[in-house]
mmCIF file of the N, C-alpha and C atoms, coordinates in Angstrom:
data_MODEL
# 
_entry.id   MODEL 
# 
loop_
_atom_site.group_PDB 
_atom_site.id 
_atom_site.type_symbol 
_atom_site.label_atom_id 
_atom_site.label_alt_id 
_atom_site.label_comp_id 
_atom_site.label_asym_id 
_atom_site.label_entity_id 
_atom_site.label_seq_id 
_atom_site.pdbx_PDB_ins_code 
_atom_site.Cartn_x 
_atom_site.Cartn_y 
_atom_site.Cartn_z 
_atom_site.occupancy 
_atom_site.B_iso_or_equiv 
_atom_site.pdbx_formal_charge 
_atom_site.auth_seq_id 
_atom_site.auth_comp_id 
_atom_site.auth_asym_id 
_atom_site.auth_atom_id 
_atom_site.pdbx_PDB_model_num 
ATOM 1   N N  . PHE A 1 1  ? -13.193 8.563   2.222   1.00 0.00 ? 1  PHE A N  1 
ATOM 2   C CA . PHE A 1 1  ? -13.444 7.196   1.855   1.00 0.00 ? 1  PHE A CA 1 
ATOM 3   C C  . PHE A 1 1  ? -12.417 6.286   2.516   1.00 0.00 ? 1  PHE A C  1 
ATOM 4   N N  . ARG A 1 2  ? -12.711 5.005   2.506   1.00 0.00 ? 2  ARG A N  1 
ATOM 5   C CA . ARG A 1 2  ? -11.810 4.023   3.111   1.00 0.00 ? 2  ARG A CA 1 
ATOM 6   C C  . ARG A 1 2  ? -10.836 3.478   2.083   1.00 0.00 ? 2  ARG A C  1 
ATOM 7   N N  . LEU A 1 3  ? -9.602  3.323   2.513   1.00 0.00 ? 3  LEU A N  1 
ATOM 8   C CA . LEU A 1 3  ? -8.591  2.685   1.676   1.00 0.00 ? 3  LEU A CA 1 
ATOM 9   C C  . LEU A 1 3  ? -8.490  1.227   2.065   1.00 0.00 ? 3  LEU A C  1 
ATOM 10  N N  . GLY A 1 4  ? -8.020  0.424   1.170   1.00 0.00 ? 4  GLY A N  1 
ATOM 11  C CA . GLY A 1 4  ? -7.849  -0.995  1.461   1.00 0.00 ? 4  GLY A CA 1 
ATOM 12  C C  . GLY A 1 4  ? -6.475  -1.469  1.049   1.00 0.00 ? 4  GLY A C  1 
ATOM 13  N N  . ALA A 1 5  ? -6.129  -2.630  1.527   1.00 0.00 ? 5  ALA A N  1 
ATOM 14  C CA . ALA A 1 5  ? -4.874  -3.280  1.153   1.00 0.00 ? 5  ALA A CA 1 
ATOM 15  C C  . ALA A 1 5  ? -5.217  -4.630  0.536   1.00 0.00 ? 5  ALA A C  1 
ATOM 16  N N  . ILE A 1 6  ? -4.522  -4.977  -0.506  1.00 0.00 ? 6  ILE A N  1 
ATOM 17  C CA . ILE A 1 6  ? -4.724  -6.276  -1.144  1.00 0.00 ? 6  ILE A CA 1 
ATOM 18  C C  . ILE A 1 6  ? -3.590  -7.186  -0.691  1.00 0.00 ? 6  ILE A C  1 
ATOM 19  N N  . VAL A 1 7  ? -3.941  -8.240  0.019   1.00 0.00 ? 7  VAL A N  1 
ATOM 20  C CA . VAL A 1 7  ? -2.950  -9.212  0.493   1.00 0.00 ? 7  VAL A CA 1 
ATOM 21  C C  . VAL A 1 7  ? -3.495  -10.618 0.266   1.00 0.00 ? 7  VAL A C  1 
ATOM 22  N N  . SER A 1 8  ? -2.607  -11.577 0.172   1.00 0.00 ? 8  SER A N  1 
ATOM 23  C CA . SER A 1 8  ? -3.051  -12.967 0.013   1.00 0.00 ? 8  SER A CA 1 
ATOM 24  C C  . SER A 1 8  ? -3.635  -13.459 1.336   1.00 0.00 ? 8  SER A C  1 
ATOM 25  N N  . PRO A 1 9  ? -4.455  -14.487 1.305   1.00 0.00 ? 9  PRO A N  1 
ATOM 26  C CA . PRO A 1 9  ? -5.028  -15.027 2.544   1.00 0.00 ? 9  PRO A CA 1 
ATOM 27  C C  . PRO A 1 9  ? -3.964  -15.507 3.533   1.00 0.00 ? 9  PRO A C  1 
ATOM 28  N N  . GLN A 1 10 ? -2.784  -15.851 3.048   1.00 0.00 ? 10 GLN A N  1 
ATOM 29  C CA . GLN A 1 10 ? -1.714  -16.322 3.917   1.00 0.00 ? 10 GLN A CA 1 
ATOM 30  C C  . GLN A 1 10 ? -0.860  -15.190 4.492   1.00 0.00 ? 10 GLN A C  1 
ATOM 31  N N  . HIS A 1 11 ? -1.056  -13.986 4.043   1.00 0.00 ? 11 HIS A N  1 
ATOM 32  C CA . HIS A 1 11 ? -0.253  -12.848 4.494   1.00 0.00 ? 11 HIS A CA 1 
ATOM 33  C C  . HIS A 1 11 ? -0.560  -12.548 5.957   1.00 0.00 ? 11 HIS A C  1 
ATOM 34  N N  . PRO A 1 12 ? 0.448   -12.158 6.751   1.00 0.00 ? 12 PRO A N  1 
ATOM 35  C CA . PRO A 1 12 ? 0.225   -11.847 8.173   1.00 0.00 ? 12 PRO A CA 1 
ATOM 36  C C  . PRO A 1 12 ? -0.843  -10.774 8.423   1.00 0.00 ? 12 PRO A C  1 
ATOM 37  N N  . LEU A 1 13 ? -1.005  -9.830  7.517   1.00 0.00 ? 13 LEU A N  1 
ATOM 38  C CA . LEU A 1 13 ? -2.002  -8.770  7.718   1.00 0.00 ? 13 LEU A CA 1 
ATOM 39  C C  . LEU A 1 13 ? -3.421  -9.225  7.391   1.00 0.00 ? 13 LEU A C  1 
ATOM 40  N N  . ALA A 1 14 ? -3.575  -10.353 6.721   1.00 0.00 ? 14 ALA A N  1 
ATOM 41  C CA . ALA A 1 14 ? -4.896  -10.820 6.283   1.00 0.00 ? 14 ALA A CA 1 
ATOM 42  C C  . ALA A 1 14 ? -5.819  -11.152 7.448   1.00 0.00 ? 14 ALA A C  1 
ATOM 43  N N  . ARG A 1 15 ? -5.281  -11.486 8.583   1.00 0.00 ? 15 ARG A N  1 
ATOM 44  C CA . ARG A 1 15 ? -6.128  -11.876 9.723   1.00 0.00 ? 15 ARG A CA 1 
ATOM 45  C C  . ARG A 1 15 ? -6.683  -10.683 10.504  1.00 0.00 ? 15 ARG A C  1 
ATOM 46  N N  . HIS A 1 16 ? -6.234  -9.481  10.178  1.00 0.00 ? 16 HIS A N  1 
ATOM 47  C CA . HIS A 1 16 ? -6.677  -8.276  10.887  1.00 0.00 ? 16 HIS A CA 1 
ATOM 48  C C  . HIS A 1 16 ? -7.937  -7.693  10.249  1.00 0.00 ? 16 HIS A C  1 
ATOM 49  N N  . GLN A 1 17 ? -8.836  -7.207  11.071  1.00 0.00 ? 17 GLN A N  1 
ATOM 50  C CA . GLN A 1 17 ? -10.039 -6.520  10.581  1.00 0.00 ? 17 GLN A CA 1 
ATOM 51  C C  . GLN A 1 17 ? -9.686  -5.158  10.008  1.00 0.00 ? 17 GLN A C  1 
ATOM 52  N N  . ALA A 1 18 ? -8.767  -4.465  10.665  1.00 0.00 ? 18 ALA A N  1 
ATOM 53  C CA . ALA A 1 18 ? -8.346  -3.137  10.226  1.00 0.00 ? 18 ALA A CA 1 
ATOM 54  C C  . ALA A 1 18 ? -6.834  -3.035  10.396  1.00 0.00 ? 18 ALA A C  1 
ATOM 55  N N  . ILE A 1 19 ? -6.206  -2.334  9.479   1.00 0.00 ? 19 ILE A N  1 
ATOM 56  C CA . ILE A 1 19 ? -4.766  -2.112  9.567   1.00 0.00 ? 19 ILE A CA 1 
ATOM 57  C C  . ILE A 1 19 ? -4.474  -0.657  9.235   1.00 0.00 ? 19 ILE A C  1 
ATOM 58  N N  . ALA A 1 20 ? -3.369  -0.162  9.752   1.00 0.00 ? 20 ALA A N  1 
ATOM 59  C CA . ALA A 1 20 ? -2.930  1.204   9.474   1.00 0.00 ? 20 ALA A CA 1 
ATOM 60  C C  . ALA A 1 20 ? -1.930  1.178   8.321   1.00 0.00 ? 20 ALA A C  1 
ATOM 61  N N  . PHE A 1 21 ? -1.775  2.314   7.680   1.00 0.00 ? 21 PHE A N  1 
ATOM 62  C CA . PHE A 1 21 ? -0.789  2.414   6.606   1.00 0.00 ? 21 PHE A CA 1 
ATOM 63  C C  . PHE A 1 21 ? 0.599   2.053   7.128   1.00 0.00 ? 21 PHE A C  1 
ATOM 64  N N  . ALA A 1 22 ? 0.906   2.463   8.350   1.00 0.00 ? 22 ALA A N  1 
ATOM 65  C CA . ALA A 1 22 ? 2.208   2.150   8.953   1.00 0.00 ? 22 ALA A CA 1 
ATOM 66  C C  . ALA A 1 22 ? 2.423   0.643   9.068   1.00 0.00 ? 22 ALA A C  1 
ATOM 67  N N  . ASP A 1 23 ? 1.351   -0.118  9.282   1.00 0.00 ? 23 ASP A N  1 
ATOM 68  C CA . ASP A 1 23 ? 1.473   -1.584  9.321   1.00 0.00 ? 23 ASP A CA 1 
ATOM 69  C C  . ASP A 1 23 ? 1.875   -2.121  7.948   1.00 0.00 ? 23 ASP A C  1 
ATOM 70  N N  . CYS A 1 24 ? 1.338   -1.529  6.923   1.00 0.00 ? 24 CYS A N  1 
ATOM 71  C CA . CYS A 1 24 ? 1.600   -2.001  5.558   1.00 0.00 ? 24 CYS A CA 1 
ATOM 72  C C  . CYS A 1 24 ? 3.044   -1.770  5.131   1.00 0.00 ? 24 CYS A C  1 
ATOM 73  N N  . VAL A 1 25 ? 3.636   -0.667  5.560   1.00 0.00 ? 25 VAL A N  1 
ATOM 74  C CA . VAL A 1 25 ? 4.988   -0.360  5.087   1.00 0.00 ? 25 VAL A CA 1 
ATOM 75  C C  . VAL A 1 25 ? 6.039   -1.297  5.663   1.00 0.00 ? 25 VAL A C  1 
ATOM 76  N N  . GLU A 1 26 ? 5.675   -2.064  6.668   1.00 0.00 ? 26 GLU A N  1 
ATOM 77  C CA . GLU A 1 26 ? 6.599   -3.072  7.191   1.00 0.00 ? 26 GLU A CA 1 
ATOM 78  C C  . GLU A 1 26 ? 6.785   -4.203  6.190   1.00 0.00 ? 26 GLU A C  1 
ATOM 79  N N  . HIS A 1 27 ? 5.946   -4.254  5.202   1.00 0.00 ? 27 HIS A N  1 
ATOM 80  C CA . HIS A 1 27 ? 5.985   -5.279  4.160   1.00 0.00 ? 27 HIS A CA 1 
ATOM 81  C C  . HIS A 1 27 ? 6.275   -4.580  2.834   1.00 0.00 ? 27 HIS A C  1 
ATOM 82  N N  . GLY A 1 28 ? 6.621   -5.315  1.816   1.00 0.00 ? 28 GLY A N  1 
ATOM 83  C CA . GLY A 1 28 ? 6.894   -4.708  0.517   1.00 0.00 ? 28 GLY A CA 1 
ATOM 84  C C  . GLY A 1 28 ? 5.639   -4.083  -0.071  1.00 0.00 ? 28 GLY A C  1 
ATOM 85  N N  . LEU A 1 29 ? 5.689   -2.797  -0.338  1.00 0.00 ? 29 LEU A N  1 
ATOM 86  C CA . LEU A 1 29 ? 4.521   -2.085  -0.868  1.00 0.00 ? 29 LEU A CA 1 
ATOM 87  C C  . LEU A 1 29 ? 4.581   -1.964  -2.385  1.00 0.00 ? 29 LEU A C  1 
ATOM 88  N N  . ILE A 1 30 ? 3.450   -2.177  -3.000  1.00 0.00 ? 30 ILE A N  1 
ATOM 89  C CA . ILE A 1 30 ? 3.263   -1.832  -4.406  1.00 0.00 ? 30 ILE A CA 1 
ATOM 90  C C  . ILE A 1 30 ? 2.352   -0.608  -4.385  1.00 0.00 ? 30 ILE A C  1 
ATOM 91  N N  . MET A 1 31 ? 2.885   0.518   -4.798  1.00 0.00 ? 31 MET A N  1 
ATOM 92  C CA . MET A 1 31 ? 2.147   1.777   -4.734  1.00 0.00 ? 31 MET A CA 1 
ATOM 93  C C  . MET A 1 31 ? 1.613   2.154   -6.112  1.00 0.00 ? 31 MET A C  1 
ATOM 94  N N  . ALA A 1 32 ? 0.597   2.990   -6.093  1.00 0.00 ? 32 ALA A N  1 
ATOM 95  C CA . ALA A 1 32 ? 0.029   3.516   -7.336  1.00 0.00 ? 32 ALA A CA 1 
ATOM 96  C C  . ALA A 1 32 ? 0.996   4.529   -7.943  1.00 0.00 ? 32 ALA A C  1 
ATOM 97  N N  . LYS A 1 33 ? 1.055   4.552   -9.262  1.00 0.00 ? 33 LYS A N  1 
ATOM 98  C CA . LYS A 1 33 ? 1.896   5.530   -9.947  1.00 0.00 ? 33 LYS A CA 1 
ATOM 99  C C  . LYS A 1 33 ? 1.380   6.941   -9.680  1.00 0.00 ? 33 LYS A C  1 
ATOM 100 N N  . SER A 1 34 ? 2.273   7.912   -9.831  1.00 0.00 ? 34 SER A N  1 
ATOM 101 C CA . SER A 1 34 ? 1.948   9.295   -9.477  1.00 0.00 ? 34 SER A CA 1 
ATOM 102 C C  . SER A 1 34 ? 0.811   9.895   -10.294 1.00 0.00 ? 34 SER A C  1 
ATOM 103 N N  . GLU A 1 35 ? 0.532   9.372   -11.475 1.00 0.00 ? 35 GLU A N  1 
ATOM 104 C CA . GLU A 1 35 ? -0.568  9.938   -12.270 1.00 0.00 ? 35 GLU A CA 1 
ATOM 105 C C  . GLU A 1 35 ? -1.946  9.496   -11.780 1.00 0.00 ? 35 GLU A C  1 
ATOM 106 N N  . LEU A 1 36 ? -2.007  8.562   -10.859 1.00 0.00 ? 36 LEU A N  1 
ATOM 107 C CA . LEU A 1 36 ? -3.285  8.107   -10.307 1.00 0.00 ? 36 LEU A CA 1 
ATOM 108 C C  . LEU A 1 36 ? -3.638  8.919   -9.064  1.00 0.00 ? 36 LEU A C  1 
ATOM 109 N N  . SER A 1 37 ? -4.898  9.246   -8.892  1.00 0.00 ? 37 SER A N  1 
ATOM 110 C CA . SER A 1 37 ? -5.320  10.092  -7.769  1.00 0.00 ? 37 SER A CA 1 
ATOM 111 C C  . SER A 1 37 ? -5.031  9.452   -6.417  1.00 0.00 ? 37 SER A C  1 
ATOM 112 N N  . ILE A 1 38 ? -5.074  8.139   -6.320  1.00 0.00 ? 38 ILE A N  1 
ATOM 113 C CA . ILE A 1 38 ? -4.817  7.462   -5.052  1.00 0.00 ? 38 ILE A CA 1 
ATOM 114 C C  . ILE A 1 38 ? -3.382  7.711   -4.578  1.00 0.00 ? 38 ILE A C  1 
ATOM 115 N N  . HIS A 1 39 ? -2.468  7.880   -5.512  1.00 0.00 ? 39 HIS A N  1 
ATOM 116 C CA . HIS A 1 39 ? -1.071  8.166   -5.155  1.00 0.00 ? 39 HIS A CA 1 
ATOM 117 C C  . HIS A 1 39 ? -0.989  9.435   -4.309  1.00 0.00 ? 39 HIS A C  1 
ATOM 118 N N  . HIS A 1 40 ? -1.750  10.439  -4.693  1.00 0.00 ? 40 HIS A N  1 
ATOM 119 C CA . HIS A 1 40 ? -1.717  11.724  -3.993  1.00 0.00 ? 40 HIS A CA 1 
ATOM 120 C C  . HIS A 1 40 ? -2.393  11.648  -2.625  1.00 0.00 ? 40 HIS A C  1 
ATOM 121 N N  . LEU A 1 41 ? -3.218  10.654  -2.406  1.00 0.00 ? 41 LEU A N  1 
ATOM 122 C CA . LEU A 1 41 ? -3.813  10.441  -1.088  1.00 0.00 ? 41 LEU A CA 1 
ATOM 123 C C  . LEU A 1 41 ? -2.857  9.677   -0.174  1.00 0.00 ? 41 LEU A C  1 
ATOM 124 N N  . LEU A 1 42 ? -2.066  8.790   -0.743  1.00 0.00 ? 42 LEU A N  1 
ATOM 125 C CA . LEU A 1 42 ? -1.138  7.985   0.050   1.00 0.00 ? 42 LEU A CA 1 
ATOM 126 C C  . LEU A 1 42 ? 0.181   8.703   0.328   1.00 0.00 ? 42 LEU A C  1 
ATOM 127 N N  . ALA A 1 43 ? 0.592   9.603   -0.532  1.00 0.00 ? 43 ALA A N  1 
ATOM 128 C CA . ALA A 1 43 ? 1.876   10.292  -0.375  1.00 0.00 ? 43 ALA A CA 1 
ATOM 129 C C  . ALA A 1 43 ? 2.008   10.996  0.979   1.00 0.00 ? 43 ALA A C  1 
ATOM 130 N N  . PRO A 1 44 ? 0.997   11.731  1.461   1.00 0.00 ? 44 PRO A N  1 
ATOM 131 C CA . PRO A 1 44 ? 1.135   12.359  2.782   1.00 0.00 ? 44 PRO A CA 1 
ATOM 132 C C  . PRO A 1 44 ? 1.289   11.333  3.909   1.00 0.00 ? 44 PRO A C  1 
ATOM 133 N N  . LEU A 1 45 ? 0.621   10.201  3.792   1.00 0.00 ? 45 LEU A N  1 
ATOM 134 C CA . LEU A 1 45 ? 0.763   9.153   4.807   1.00 0.00 ? 45 LEU A CA 1 
ATOM 135 C C  . LEU A 1 45 ? 2.190   8.625   4.825   1.00 0.00 ? 45 LEU A C  1 
ATOM 136 N N  . GLN A 1 46 ? 2.745   8.461   3.662   1.00 0.00 ? 46 GLN A N  1 
ATOM 137 C CA . GLN A 1 46 ? 4.109   7.956   3.563   1.00 0.00 ? 46 GLN A CA 1 
ATOM 138 C C  . GLN A 1 46 ? 5.109   8.972   4.118   1.00 0.00 ? 46 GLN A C  1 
ATOM 139 N N  . ARG A 1 47 ? 4.888   10.249  3.880   1.00 0.00 ? 47 ARG A N  1 
ATOM 140 C CA . ARG A 1 47 ? 5.795   11.289  4.380   1.00 0.00 ? 47 ARG A CA 1 
ATOM 141 C C  . ARG A 1 47 ? 5.760   11.398  5.896   1.00 0.00 ? 47 ARG A C  1 
ATOM 142 N N  . ARG A 1 48 ? 4.642   11.042  6.517   1.00 0.00 ? 48 ARG A N  1 
ATOM 143 C CA . ARG A 1 48 ? 4.515   11.154  7.977   1.00 0.00 ? 48 ARG A CA 1 
ATOM 144 C C  . ARG A 1 48 ? 5.232   10.047  8.742   1.00 0.00 ? 48 ARG A C  1 
ATOM 145 N N  . LEU A 1 49 ? 5.656   9.025   8.050   1.00 0.00 ? 49 LEU A N  1 
ATOM 146 C CA . LEU A 1 49 ? 6.338   7.923   8.722   1.00 0.00 ? 49 LEU A CA 1 
ATOM 147 C C  . LEU A 1 49 ? 7.700   8.374   9.236   1.00 0.00 ? 49 LEU A C  1 
ATOM 148 N N  . ARG A 1 50 ? 8.118   7.818   10.377  1.00 0.00 ? 50 ARG A N  1 
ATOM 149 C CA . ARG A 1 50 ? 9.437   8.152   10.918  1.00 0.00 ? 50 ARG A CA 1 
ATOM 150 C C  . ARG A 1 50 ? 10.544  7.789   9.939   1.00 0.00 ? 50 ARG A C  1 
ATOM 151 N N  . GLU A 1 51 ? 10.409  6.632   9.342   1.00 0.00 ? 51 GLU A N  1 
ATOM 152 C CA . GLU A 1 51 ? 11.386  6.171   8.364   1.00 0.00 ? 51 GLU A CA 1 
ATOM 153 C C  . GLU A 1 51 ? 10.650  5.852   7.065   1.00 0.00 ? 51 GLU A C  1 
ATOM 154 N N  . PRO A 1 52 ? 10.460  6.858   6.217   1.00 0.00 ? 52 PRO A N  1 
ATOM 155 C CA . PRO A 1 52 ? 9.742   6.602   4.963   1.00 0.00 ? 52 PRO A CA 1 
ATOM 156 C C  . PRO A 1 52 ? 10.406  5.485   4.165   1.00 0.00 ? 52 PRO A C  1 
ATOM 157 N N  . ARG A 1 53 ? 9.595   4.634   3.603   1.00 0.00 ? 53 ARG A N  1 
ATOM 158 C CA . ARG A 1 53 ? 10.103  3.511   2.807   1.00 0.00 ? 53 ARG A CA 1 
ATOM 159 C C  . ARG A 1 53 ? 9.691   3.698   1.361   1.00 0.00 ? 53 ARG A C  1 
ATOM 160 N N  . ARG A 1 54 ? 10.545  3.255   0.503   1.00 0.00 ? 54 ARG A N  1 
ATOM 161 C CA . ARG A 1 54 ? 10.227  3.308   -0.927  1.00 0.00 ? 54 ARG A CA 1 
ATOM 162 C C  . ARG A 1 54 ? 9.380   2.100   -1.299  1.00 0.00 ? 54 ARG A C  1 
ATOM 163 N N  . ALA A 1 55 ? 8.556   2.290   -2.271  1.00 0.00 ? 55 ALA A N  1 
ATOM 164 C CA . ALA A 1 55 ? 7.739   1.186   -2.783  1.00 0.00 ? 55 ALA A CA 1 
ATOM 165 C C  . ALA A 1 55 ? 8.638   0.189   -3.508  1.00 0.00 ? 55 ALA A C  1 
ATOM 166 N N  . VAL A 1 56 ? 8.294   -1.073  -3.414  1.00 0.00 ? 56 VAL A N  1 
ATOM 167 C CA . VAL A 1 56 ? 9.001   -2.109  -4.156  1.00 0.00 ? 56 VAL A CA 1 
ATOM 168 C C  . VAL A 1 56 ? 8.734   -1.927  -5.649  1.00 0.00 ? 56 VAL A C  1 
ATOM 169 N N  . LEU A 1 57 ? 7.518   -1.486  -5.949  1.00 0.00 ? 57 LEU A N  1 
ATOM 170 C CA . LEU A 1 57 ? 7.083   -1.316  -7.334  1.00 0.00 ? 57 LEU A CA 1 
ATOM 171 C C  . LEU A 1 57 ? 5.993   -0.259  -7.370  1.00 0.00 ? 57 LEU A C  1 
ATOM 172 N N  . GLU A 1 58 ? 5.939   0.506   -8.456  1.00 0.00 ? 58 GLU A N  1 
ATOM 173 C CA . GLU A 1 58 ? 4.819   1.413   -8.699  1.00 0.00 ? 58 GLU A CA 1 
ATOM 174 C C  . GLU A 1 58 ? 4.086   0.906   -9.929  1.00 0.00 ? 58 GLU A C  1 
ATOM 175 N N  . SER A 1 59 ? 2.766   0.877   -9.837  1.00 0.00 ? 59 SER A N  1 
ATOM 176 C CA . SER A 1 59 ? 1.962   0.331   -10.929 1.00 0.00 ? 59 SER A CA 1 
ATOM 177 C C  . SER A 1 59 ? 0.707   1.171   -11.127 1.00 0.00 ? 59 SER A C  1 
ATOM 178 N N  . SER A 1 60 ? 0.223   1.196   -12.349 1.00 0.00 ? 60 SER A N  1 
ATOM 179 C CA . SER A 1 60 ? -1.064  1.841   -12.623 1.00 0.00 ? 60 SER A CA 1 
ATOM 180 C C  . SER A 1 60 ? -2.141  0.782   -12.837 1.00 0.00 ? 60 SER A C  1 
ATOM 181 N N  . SER A 1 61 ? -1.782  -0.486  -12.645 1.00 0.00 ? 61 SER A N  1 
ATOM 182 C CA . SER A 1 61 ? -2.712  -1.587  -12.874 1.00 0.00 ? 61 SER A CA 1 
ATOM 183 C C  . SER A 1 61 ? -3.033  -2.310  -11.571 1.00 0.00 ? 61 SER A C  1 
ATOM 184 N N  . LEU A 1 62 ? -4.275  -2.237  -11.149 1.00 0.00 ? 62 LEU A N  1 
ATOM 185 C CA . LEU A 1 62 ? -4.704  -2.953  -9.951  1.00 0.00 ? 62 LEU A CA 1 
ATOM 186 C C  . LEU A 1 62 ? -4.590  -4.458  -10.165 1.00 0.00 ? 62 LEU A C  1 
ATOM 187 N N  . GLU A 1 63 ? -4.917  -4.917  -11.351 1.00 0.00 ? 63 GLU A N  1 
ATOM 188 C CA . GLU A 1 63 ? -4.841  -6.352  -11.651 1.00 0.00 ? 63 GLU A CA 1 
ATOM 189 C C  . GLU A 1 63 ? -3.403  -6.860  -11.550 1.00 0.00 ? 63 GLU A C  1 
ATOM 190 N N  . LEU A 1 64 ? -2.454  -6.125  -12.098 1.00 0.00 ? 64 LEU A N  1 
ATOM 191 C CA . LEU A 1 64 ? -1.048  -6.516  -11.992 1.00 0.00 ? 64 LEU A CA 1 
ATOM 192 C C  . LEU A 1 64 ? -0.613  -6.538  -10.532 1.00 0.00 ? 64 LEU A C  1 
ATOM 193 N N  . SER A 1 65 ? -0.969  -5.514  -9.792  1.00 0.00 ? 65 SER A N  1 
ATOM 194 C CA . SER A 1 65 ? -0.615  -5.445  -8.370  1.00 0.00 ? 65 SER A CA 1 
ATOM 195 C C  . SER A 1 65 ? -1.193  -6.626  -7.610  1.00 0.00 ? 65 SER A C  1 
ATOM 196 N N  . ARG A 1 66 ? -2.416  -6.981  -7.901  1.00 0.00 ? 66 ARG A N  1 
ATOM 197 C CA . ARG A 1 66 ? -3.074  -8.101  -7.223  1.00 0.00 ? 66 ARG A CA 1 
ATOM 198 C C  . ARG A 1 66 ? -2.361  -9.419  -7.517  1.00 0.00 ? 66 ARG A C  1 
ATOM 199 N N  . GLN A 1 67 ? -1.909  -9.583  -8.734  1.00 0.00 ? 67 GLN A N  1 
ATOM 200 C CA . GLN A 1 67 ? -1.239  -10.827 -9.117  1.00 0.00 ? 67 GLN A CA 1 
ATOM 201 C C  . GLN A 1 67 ? 0.135   -10.982 -8.482  1.00 0.00 ? 67 GLN A C  1 
ATOM 202 N N  . LEU A 1 68 ? 0.751   -9.870  -8.131  1.00 0.00 ? 68 LEU A N  1 
ATOM 203 C CA . LEU A 1 68 ? 2.080   -9.936  -7.521  1.00 0.00 ? 68 LEU A CA 1 
ATOM 204 C C  . LEU A 1 68 ? 1.948   -10.262 -6.054  1.00 0.00 ? 68 LEU A C  1 
# 
């Protein structure tokens, strides 16, 4: 399945049709908490980065993440 990123219309990534996970980590990431299945799909992508970055915040709420 396809993953998506939630960004504001003013965010630099908003103008792109497609972005890579590596593009997203250049910005502050809000990641899913480990008990959510999406976390386990994103964890390998994060480990493959040359310089793994920590999430600014982990959340189990999509609505909270969207508001931030």
